[in-house]
C-alpha positions in Angstrom: -95.9 131.1 -137.1 -98.1 130.3 -134.1 -98.1 132.7 -131.1 -96.4 130.0 -128.9 -93.5 129.4 -131.3 -90.2 131.1 -130.4 -89.5 134.1 -132.7 -86.2 134.7 -134.3 -86.6 138.5 -133.8 -83.7 140.6 -132.8 -82.6 140.2 -129.2 -82.3 143.9 -128.6 -86.1 144.2 -129.0 -86.7 141.6 -126.2 -84.4 143.0 -123.6 -84.7 146.2 -121.6 -81.9 148.2 -120.1 -83.4 150.6 -117.5 -81.2 153.7 -116.8 -79.2 153.4 -120.0 -79.7 155.3 -123.3 -80.6 153.1 -126.2 -78.4 155.3 -128.4 -75.3 154.7 -126.3 -76.0 151.0 -126.2 -76.4 150.9 -130.0 -73.2 152.9 -130.5 -71.3 150.6 -128.2 -72.7 147.6 -130.0 -71.6 149.0 -133.4 -68.1 149.7 -132.1 -67.9 146.3 -130.5 -68.9 144.6 -133.8 -66.4 146.7 -135.7 -63.6 145.7 -133.3 -64.7 142.0 -133.5 -64.7 142.2 -137.3 -61.3 143.8 -137.4 -59.8 141.3 -134.8 -61.3 138.3 -136.7 -59.9 139.6 -140.0 -56.4 140.1 -138.5 -56.5 136.7 -136.9 -57.5 135.1 -140.2 -54.7 136.8 -142.1 -52.2 135.7 -139.4 -53.3 132.0 -139.2 -54.9 131.2 -142.5 -53.1 133.3 -145.2 -51.1 131.7 -148.0 -47.6 133.0 -149.0 -49.5 134.8 -151.9 -51.6 136.7 -149.3 -54.8 134.7 -150.2 -57.2 133.9 -147.4 -59.3 130.8 -148.4 -61.9 131.5 -145.7 -63.0 135.0 -144.6 -64.8 134.5 -141.1 -65.5 138.2 -140.5 -68.3 138.1 -143.1 -69.9 135.2 -141.2 -69.7 137.2 -138.0 -71.3 140.2 -139.8 -74.2 138.2 -141.2 -74.9 136.6 -137.9 -74.9 139.9 -136.1 -77.3 141.5 -138.6 -79.6 138.5 -138.5 -79.7 138.3 -134.7 -79.8 142.0 -133.7 -81.1 143.9 -136.7 -80.0 146.0 -139.7 -78.8 148.8 -137.6 -75.6 146.8 -136.8 -74.7 147.2 -140.5 -72.8 150.4 -139.5 -70.5 148.2 -137.4 -70.0 145.9 -140.4 -69.0 148.9 -142.6 -66.7 150.3 -139.9 -65.1 146.9 -139.2 -64.5 146.3 -143.0 -62.9 149.7 -143.3 -60.5 149.1 -140.4 -59.6 145.6 -141.6 -58.8 146.7 -145.2 -57.3 150.2 -144.4 -54.3 148.6 -142.7 -53.9 146.2 -145.6 -54.1 148.7 -148.5 -52.9 152.0 -147.0 -50.1 153.9 -148.7 -48.1 156.0 -146.2 -45.6 157.5 -148.7 -47.4 160.8 -148.6 -50.6 162.4 -147.3 -52.1 162.5 -150.8 -51.2 158.8 -151.3 -52.8 157.9 -148.0 -56.0 159.7 -148.9 -56.1 158.1 -152.3 -55.5 154.7 -150.9 -58.4 155.3 -148.5 -61.0 155.6 -151.3 -61.0 151.9 -152.5 -61.1 150.9 -148.8 -64.3 152.9 -148.4 -65.8 151.3 -151.5 -64.9 147.8 -150.1 -66.6 148.7 -146.8 -69.7 149.9 -148.6 -69.8 146.7 -150.7 -69.4 144.5 -147.6 -72.3 146.3 -145.9 -74.6 146.1 -148.9 -73.8 142.4 -149.4 -74.5 141.6 -145.7 -77.8 143.6 -145.8 -78.9 141.9 -149.1 -78.2 138.4 -147.8 -80.0 139.1 -144.5 -83.0 140.7 -146.2 -83.4 137.8 -148.7 -83.2 135.2 -145.9 -85.8 137.0 -143.7 -88.2 137.3 -146.6 -87.7 133.6 -147.6 -88.1 132.2 -144.1 -90.6 134.7 -142.8 -88.5 135.5 -139.8 -88.1 131.8 -138.7 -84.9 130.3 -137.3 -83.2 129.5 -140.7 -81.4 126.3 -139.7 -84.3 124.2 -138.4 -85.8 123.0 -141.7 -84.1 121.5 -144.7 -85.7 124.0 -147.1 -84.6 126.9 -144.9 -81.1 125.6 -144.8 -80.8 125.7 -148.6 -82.3 129.2 -148.6 -79.6 130.3 -146.1 -76.8 128.6 -148.1 -77.9 130.1 -151.5 -79.5 133.5 -150.6 -77.3 134.6 -147.6 -74.2 132.5 -148.3 -74.0 133.0 -152.1 -76.1 135.9 -153.3 -74.9 138.4 -150.6 -71.1 137.8 -151.2 -71.7 138.5 -154.9 -72.3 142.1 -154.2 -69.3 142.2 -151.8 -66.9 140.7 -154.3 -68.1 142.8 -157.2 -67.9 146.1 -155.4 -64.6 145.2 -153.7 -62.8 143.9 -156.8 -64.0 146.8 -158.9 -62.6 149.3 -156.3 -59.2 147.5 -156.4 -59.2 147.6 -160.2 -60.1 151.3 -160.4 -57.4 152.1 -157.9 -54.8 150.2 -159.9 -53.9 147.7 -157.1 -55.0 144.7 -159.2 -54.7 144.5 -163.0 -58.0 144.3 -165.0 -57.1 141.0 -166.8 -57.1 139.3 -163.3 -60.6 140.6 -162.5 -62.3 137.2 -162.9 -59.8 135.2 -160.9 -59.7 137.8 -158.1 -63.5 138.0 -158.0 -63.9 134.3 -157.7 -61.3 133.9 -154.9 -62.9 136.9 -153.0 -66.4 135.4 -153.5 -65.5 131.9 -152.5 -63.7 133.0 -149.3 -66.7 135.1 -148.3 -69.1 132.2 -149.0 -66.9 129.8 -146.9 -66.8 132.3 -144.0 -70.6 132.6 -144.0 -71.3 128.9 -144.4 -69.0 128.1 -141.4 -69.2 130.9 -138.9 -72.8 132.1 -139.2 -74.4 128.7 -138.4 -72.2 128.4 -135.3 -73.4 131.8 -134.0 -77.0 131.3 -135.0 -77.3 127.8 -133.5 -75.8 128.9 -130.2 -77.9 132.0 -130.1 -81.0 129.8 -130.7 -79.9 127.4 -127.9 -79.5 130.3 -125.4 -82.7 131.9 -126.4 -84.7 128.6 -126.0 -83.4 127.9 -122.5 -85.8 127.8 -119.6 -85.0 131.4 -118.5 -83.9 134.2 -120.8 -81.7 135.6 -118.1 -80.1 132.2 -117.1 -76.3 132.4 -116.7 -74.5 131.4 -119.9 -72.3 128.9 -118.0 -75.4 127.2 -116.7 -76.9 127.0 -120.2 -73.7 125.5 -121.5 -73.6 123.0 -118.7 -77.2 122.0 -119.4 -76.4 121.5 -123.1 -73.3 119.4 -122.3 -74.8 117.4 -119.5 -78.6 117.0 -120.0 -80.4 115.7 -116.9 -80.8 111.9 -116.6 -83.8 110.0 -115.3 -82.8 109.4 -111.7 -85.9 107.5 -110.6 -85.1 103.8 -110.0 -88.8 103.0 -109.9 -89.0 103.5 -113.6 -86.3 101.0 -114.4 -86.4 97.2 -114.4 -82.9 97.0 -113.0 -82.1 96.5 -109.3 -81.4 99.8 -107.5 -77.7 99.1 -107.1 -77.3 98.3 -110.8 -79.5 101.2 -111.8 -77.4 103.8 -109.9 -74.2 102.2 -111.2 -75.5 102.6 -114.8 -76.6 106.1 -114.0 -73.1 107.0 -112.8 -71.6 105.5 -116.0 -74.0 107.5 -118.2 -73.2 110.7 -116.4 -69.5 110.1 -116.7 -69.8 109.3 -120.4 -72.0 112.4 -121.1 -69.3 114.5 -119.3 -66.5 113.0 -121.4 -68.2 112.6 -124.7 -67.5 116.1 -126.1 -63.9 115.9 -125.0 -63.5 112.4 -126.6 -65.0 113.7 -129.8 -62.7 116.7 -129.8 -59.7 114.5 -129.2 -60.6 112.1 -132.1 -61.1 115.1 -134.4 -57.7 116.5 -133.3 -56.0 113.2 -133.6 -57.4 112.3 -137.1 -56.9 115.9 -138.3 -53.3 115.8 -137.1 -52.6 112.5 -138.9 -54.4 113.6 -142.1 -53.0 117.1 -142.4 -49.7 117.1 -140.5 -48.4 113.7 -141.5 -49.7 113.6 -145.0 -52.1 110.6 -144.8 -55.3 111.0 -146.8 -57.7 110.5 -143.9 -59.6 113.8 -144.4 -63.0 112.3 -145.1 -62.7 110.1 -141.9 -63.6 113.3 -140.1 -67.2 113.2 -141.6 -68.4 110.3 -139.4 -67.2 112.2 -136.3 -69.2 115.3 -137.4 -72.3 113.0 -137.9 -71.7 111.7 -134.4 -71.7 115.3 -133.1 -74.9 116.0 -135.1 -76.8 113.1 -133.4 -75.3 113.4 -129.9 -74.6 117.1 -129.4 -77.2 118.7 -131.7 -76.8 121.6 -134.1 -74.7 123.8 -131.8 -72.1 121.0 -131.2 -72.2 119.9 -134.8 -71.6 123.4 -136.3 -68.9 124.1 -133.7 -67.0 120.9 -134.5 -67.4 121.6 -138.2 -65.7 124.9 -137.6 -62.9 123.1 -135.7 -62.4 120.7 -138.6 -62.5 123.6 -141.1 -59.9 125.5 -139.1 -57.6 122.5 -139.0 -57.9 122.0 -142.8 -57.5 125.7 -143.7 -54.5 126.3 -141.4 -52.7 123.1 -142.5 -53.4 123.8 -146.2 -52.1 127.4 -146.2 -49.0 126.2 -144.5 -48.3 123.6 -147.2 -49.5 120.5 -145.3 -52.2 117.9 -146.0 -53.7 116.1 -149.0 -55.1 119.3 -150.5 -51.7 120.9 -151.2 -50.7 121.0 -154.8 -48.2 123.0 -156.9 -51.1 125.1 -158.4 -52.5 127.4 -155.6 -55.9 127.7 -157.3 -56.3 123.9 -157.5 -55.3 123.5 -153.8 -57.8 126.1 -152.8 -60.5 124.5 -155.0 -60.0 121.1 -153.2 -60.0 122.7 -149.8 -63.1 124.8 -150.4 -64.9 121.7 -152.0 -64.1 119.8 -148.8 -65.4 122.7 -146.6 -68.6 123.0 -148.7 -69.3 119.2 -148.6 -69.0 118.9 -144.8 -70.9 122.1 -144.1 -73.8 121.2 -146.4 -73.9 117.6 -145.1 -74.0 118.7 -141.4 -76.5 121.5 -141.8 -78.9 119.3 -143.8 -78.5 116.4 -141.4 -79.1 118.6 -138.3 -82.1 120.2 -140.0 -83.5 116.7 -140.8 -83.0 115.6 -137.2 -84.8 118.7 -136.0 -87.7 118.1 -138.5 -88.0 114.5 -137.3 -88.0 115.5 -133.7 -90.8 118.0 -134.4 -92.8 115.2 -136.2 -92.3 112.8 -133.3 -93.4 115.5 -130.9 -96.6 116.1 -132.9 -97.1 112.3 -133.0 -96.8 112.0 -129.3 -99.3 114.9 -128.8 -101.7 113.2 -131.2 -101.5 110.0 -129.3 -101.9 111.8 -125.9 -104.9 113.5 -127.2 -106.2 110.2 -128.5 -105.6 108.6 -125.1 -107.6 111.4 -123.4 -110.4 110.9 -125.8 -110.5 107.2 -125.1 -110.6 107.8 -121.4 -113.6 110.2 -121.9 -115.3 107.6 -124.1 -114.8 104.9 -121.4 -116.6 107.1 -118.9 -119.5 107.8 -121.2 -119.9 104.1 -122.2 -121.7 103.4 -119.0 -124.3 106.0 -119.8 -124.8 105.7 -123.5 -123.8 102.3 -124.8 -125.4 102.6 -128.2 -124.0 106.1 -128.8 -120.5 104.9 -127.7 -120.7 102.0 -130.2 -121.3 104.4 -133.1 -118.6 106.8 -131.9 -116.1 104.0 -131.3 -116.5 102.9 -134.9 -115.9 106.4 -136.2 -112.9 106.7 -133.8 -111.3 103.5 -135.0 -111.7 104.7 -138.6 -110.2 108.0 -137.7 -107.3 106.3 -135.9 -106.5 104.1 -138.8 -106.6 106.9 -141.2 -104.5 109.1 -138.9 -101.8 106.4 -138.5 -101.7 105.9 -142.3 -101.4 109.6 -142.9 -98.7 110.0 -140.2 -96.8 107.1 -141.6 -97.0 108.5 -145.1 -95.9 111.9 -144.0 -93.0 110.6 -142.0 -91.8 108.4 -144.9 -92.3 111.3 -147.4 -90.3 113.7 -145.3 -87.6 111.1 -144.6 -87.2 110.1 -148.3 -87.4 113.8 -149.5 -84.6 114.8 -147.1 -82.5 111.7 -147.9 -83.0 112.2 -151.7 -82.1 115.9 -151.5 -78.9 115.1 -149.5 -77.9 112.2 -151.8 -78.6 114.3 -154.9 -76.8 117.3 -153.5 -73.7 115.3 -152.5 -73.7 113.6 -155.9 -73.9 117.0 -157.6 -71.1 118.5 -155.5 -68.8 115.6 -156.2 -69.8 115.3 -159.9 -68.5 118.7 -161.0 -64.8 118.2 -159.9 -64.8 114.6 -161.0 -66.1 115.6 -164.5 -63.4 118.3 -164.6 -60.7 115.8 -163.8 -62.1 113.1 -166.1 -62.5 115.5 -169.0 -58.9 116.7 -168.8 -57.4 113.3 -168.6 -57.9 112.8 -172.3 -55.9 116.0 -173.1 -53.2 115.0 -170.6 -52.9 111.6 -172.3 -52.6 113.2 -175.7 -50.1 115.8 -174.5 -48.0 113.0 -172.9 -48.0 111.0 -176.1 -47.0 114.0 -178.1 -44.1 114.7 -175.7 -43.0 111.0 -175.9 -43.1 111.2 -179.7 -40.9 114.3 -179.5 -38.4 112.4 -177.3 -38.4 109.4 -179.6 -37.7 111.7 -182.5 -34.8 113.2 -180.6 -33.5 109.6 -179.9 -33.9 108.7 -183.6 -31.8 111.7 -184.8 -29.4 111.6 -181.8 -28.9 107.9 -181.0 -25.8 108.6 -179.0 -26.6 111.2 -176.2 -23.9 112.7 -174.1 -22.7 110.7 -171.2 -24.3 113.0 -168.5 -27.7 112.7 -170.3 -27.4 109.0 -170.6 -26.6 108.7 -166.8 -29.7 110.8 -166.1 -31.9 108.6 -168.4 -30.6 105.5 -166.6 -31.3 107.1 -163.1 -35.0 107.9 -163.9 -35.5 104.5 -165.7 -36.7 106.3 -168.8 -37.7 103.2 -170.6 -39.9 102.0 -167.8 -41.3 105.5 -167.3 -42.1 105.8 -171.0 -44.1 102.5 -170.9 -45.8 103.0 -167.5 -46.9 106.6 -167.9 -49.6 105.8 -170.4 -50.8 102.9 -168.3 -51.0 105.2 -165.3 -53.2 107.7 -167.2 -55.4 104.9 -168.4 -55.8 103.6 -164.8 -56.8 107.1 -163.7 -59.3 107.3 -166.5 -60.9 104.0 -165.4 -61.0 105.3 -161.8 -62.7 108.6 -162.6 -65.2 106.8 -164.9 -66.0 104.4 -162.0 -66.7 107.4 -159.7 -69.0 108.9 -162.4 -70.9 105.6 -162.6 -71.4 105.6 -158.8 -72.6 109.2 -158.9 -75.1 108.4 -161.7 -76.4 105.4 -159.6 -76.9 107.7 -156.6 -78.8 110.2 -158.7 -80.9 107.5 -160.4 -81.7 106.0 -157.1 -83.0 109.3 -155.6 -85.1 110.1 -158.7 -86.3 113.4 -157.1 -87.9 114.6 -160.4 -90.0 111.4 -160.9 -93.0 111.8 -158.6 -95.6 110.5 -161.2 -96.0 107.2 -162.9 -93.3 106.5 -165.4 -92.2 103.4 -167.4 -88.8 102.3 -166.1 -86.4 99.4 -166.2 -86.7 97.6 -162.9 -83.3 95.9 -163.4 -81.7 99.4 -163.4 -83.4 100.1 -160.1 -82.2 96.8 -158.7 -78.6 97.4 -159.9 -78.6 100.9 -158.4 -79.8 99.6 -155.1 -77.2 96.8 -155.1 -74.4 99.4 -155.9 -75.5 101.5 -152.9 -75.5 98.5 -150.6 -72.3 96.9 -151.9 -70.3 97.9 -148.8 -72.6 95.7 -146.7 -71.8 92.6 -148.9 -68.2 92.5 -147.6 -67.7 89.9 -144.9 -66.7 90.9 -141.4 -65.7 89.1 -138.2 -64.4 86.0 -140.1 -67.6 85.7 -142.1 -67.5 85.3 -145.9 -68.7 87.9 -148.3 -72.4 87.9 -149.3 -72.8 86.4 -152.7 -75.4 88.0 -155.0 -77.0 85.5 -157.5 -79.0 87.2 -160.2 -81.5 85.5 -162.5 -83.0 88.4 -164.5 -85.7 87.6 -167.0 -86.8 89.5 -170.0 -88.9 92.3 -168.5 -90.8 95.1 -170.3 -90.7 98.6 -169.1 -93.0 98.8 -166.0 -95.2 101.8 -165.2 -94.6 102.7 -161.5 -93.4 105.3 -159.0 -89.7 104.7 -159.5 -88.4 106.2 -156.3 -91.0 104.2 -154.2 -90.2 100.9 -156.0 -86.5 101.6 -155.3 -87.3 102.1 -151.6 -89.1 98.7 -151.6 -86.0 97.0 -153.1 -83.8 98.8 -150.5 -86.0 97.7 -147.6 -86.2 94.0 -148.7 -82.4 93.8 -149.5 -81.5 95.4 -146.1 -83.7 92.9 -144.3 -82.0 90.1 -146.2 -78.6 91.4 -145.2 -79.6 91.8 -141.6 -80.9 88.2 -141.6 -77.5 87.0 -143.0 -75.6 88.8 -140.3 -77.4 86.9 -137.5 -75.6 83.7 -136.4 -77.1 80.4 -137.6 -77.0 77.3 -135.4 -74.8 74.6 -137.2 -74.4 70.9 -136.6 -71.1 69.4 -135.3 -70.1 68.3 -138.8 -70.6 71.7 -140.2 -69.2 73.6 -137.3 -65.8 74.1 -139.0 -67.3 75.1 -142.4 -68.1 78.7 -142.8 -71.7 79.4 -143.7 -72.0 80.5 -147.3 -74.2 83.6 -147.3 -76.2 84.2 -150.5 -79.0 86.4 -151.8 -80.9 85.3 -154.9 -82.6 87.9 -157.0 -84.9 86.7 -159.8 -87.3 88.6 -162.1 -89.8 87.2 -164.6 -92.8 88.2 -166.6 -96.0 86.2 -165.9 -99.4 85.9 -167.4 -102.0 88.7 -167.4 -99.4 91.4 -168.2 -97.8 91.2 -164.7 -94.2 90.8 -163.5 -92.6 89.2 -160.4 -89.5 90.1 -158.5 -88.2 87.5 -156.1 -85.6 88.2 -153.3 -84.4 85.2 -151.4 -81.8 84.8 -148.6 -80.4 81.8 -146.8 -80.4 83.5 -143.4 -81.9 82.6 -140.1 -85.5 82.7 -141.4 -88.6 84.1 -139.7 -90.6 82.2 -137.0 -94.2 81.4 -137.6 -95.5 83.6 -134.8 -93.5 86.6 -136.1 -94.3 86.1 -139.8 -97.9 87.0 -139.4 -97.0 90.4 -138.1 -94.1 91.5 -140.3 -96.2 93.9 -142.3 -97.7 95.6 -139.2 -96.6 99.2 -138.7 -93.9 99.7 -136.0 -93.5 96.0 -135.5 -89.8 94.9 -135.4 -87.7 92.2 -133.8 -84.4 94.2 -134.2 -82.7 95.8 -131.2 -83.6 99.4 -130.2 -81.9 101.9 -132.5 -81.4 99.5 -135.4 -85.0 99.2 -136.8 -88.1 101.3 -136.7 -90.6 98.7 -137.8 -91.7 100.8 -140.8 -89.7 99.4 -143.7 -91.9 96.3 -144.5 -95.1 98.1 -143.6 -94.3 100.9 -146.0 -93.2 98.5 -148.7 -96.4 96.5 -148.4 -98.5 99.8 -148.7 -96.4 100.9 -151.7 -96.9 97.6 -153.6 -100.6 96.8 -152.7 -102.2 100.3 -152.5 -100.1 102.4 -154.9 -99.3 99.8 -157.5 -102.3 97.4 -157.3 -99.8 94.6 -156.7 -99.1 91.9 -154.1 -96.2 91.4 -151.6 -96.0 88.2 -149.6 -93.4 86.3 -147.7 -92.5 82.6 -147.1 -89.8 81.5 -144.7 -88.4 78.4 -143.0 -86.5 79.0 -139.7 -82.9 78.2 -140.1 -83.0 78.0 -143.9 -83.9 81.4 -145.2 -86.7 83.7 -146.3 -88.3 84.6 -149.6 -90.1 87.8 -150.5 -92.2 87.9 -153.7 -93.3 91.2 -155.4 -96.0 91.0 -158.1 -97.2 94.2 -159.9 -98.9 94.9 -163.2 -96.9 96.2 -166.1 -99.4 99.0 -166.8 -101.0 101.2 -164.1 -104.1 103.4 -164.3 -103.4 107.1 -163.8 -104.5 108.5 -160.4 -105.6 111.8 -159.1 -103.3 113.8 -156.8 -105.6 112.9 -153.9 -105.3 109.2 -154.5 -101.5 109.4 -154.4 -101.6 110.2 -150.7 
């Protein structure tokens, strides 16, 4: 860590309290943490406890971990005291003094286990991140989730459940079930509460003044300053200030609008029974991009609170007759949204740091150019030689920065896609695997009923009325069809997950012989939502002409990225309006993308992607492979897709990528690469 970087050291080491004893301050902090732990525990039991006294999320552990990470290990005494108070009132036996003392022993053990688990998770995270802020890098986020969020609670759950078993409060055969519920609730509490506290602490610590009033820091986060200099805008002053007032109003209302949408959709999803739970994820992504990590984690906590309170009160789409199955669905939802938001906010932070470094590099380069312009008048010959060297350095720097930016982007995207696919894959495989047994059991039950009908063809009148009311004959025929439909649906989900994992190909960084058709199909599957027509436009038709291709040696993930970039450009071109003649005005424009593959001479293959969109003008076509060149609106394109694709094909695969286009009729991109590649050194790969 550089000396200028902000340290994530305990706050108590940075502040001085003249005239007060450090011992008294620490004792007061320990007592305050214990009270906060106890109050949070009681509030959780009151708001989010099932009729079976099961709490799906245990926020006090998240509070404890955040306190130890921020202030230091000495606050572990407050964790132990708070855990003792929270569990003493839950497990005390007041029948006699001896019973009260005996019931205190397992509570002490639980408090010790909670303290040890908190210290272990905090210590592992500090060692892994070397004292950095743990939510600013994608790798550190995963270290936090696994080391602090999962390893620490293992000690807590093991010690706590063992104490309950030894005291006879829980039977030994239920050890595994109780341990799993205990562990998952602690994991959920840490995943939700700790990021909120750490991100807000980091926001306050990185403010302009360490002693700035918290309300001023909150106002600066909610309402960042706008550029109020009309001389830097192309708009007239009156229009500029009107736009400035509108932006100020929107920034003021944006968090409230976001909270209202979350509350509205959450109410519809969990109170009225509509399955709109995952519609909350785009709102959390909105918060991640607009409000940063503090806002995103805070709104994630709000969504989680809504889901937990509704589920434990028997409302929402996660409620089932089996309590364990309901909690499994709820905690899977919590895990997915928490993982997604933390990884996304860390990726945004990494990109912001990369852009800052890029700006610094360009500023330094500009300063160097100014110095060279002054010296050119004095030493023309020397400047000529240095200018050549500078141009080579600039070209190499831009290429290196471009590769680093793309590598970080694809690595984060691949990890997020693979992680989400893995999280969804487990419950889907569980459901898919059990459908076969359900279908067999149902068939056996139907056979038993048929046997009863065979031996007792004349049932009693009351039984016959019941059979008529439930439409038993229809139910008997439709039940098997229903199970078969469910089997088809889960199999489809498994195929989509497999396509996501194949597209990311995180473990295939070297050359490998692959089927390019598989990569094309995976890319089309990921983009299939964009083929659906919108705003009275027809669907995009995909026409495939696949040839007989051999296995091609390549970097699979990079070739998939080329397919993705070219197909996205084709879709964008088809979404732009095309001028039509008067005769064709009433006919909808048929939107098509043709994909063709073929093997050609000299052991090479070609992939052709053609669209009938607006086409590319001649003055633009010559620059489409230039870095950072784009004709798309701001925020829609970076100008890197085609440049990176060209570099992947020509430099890393010894191939060719070219384009031909006719304005108003469409565009064709042609990829040509050899079937066999020569192995490269690690240096040549970059």
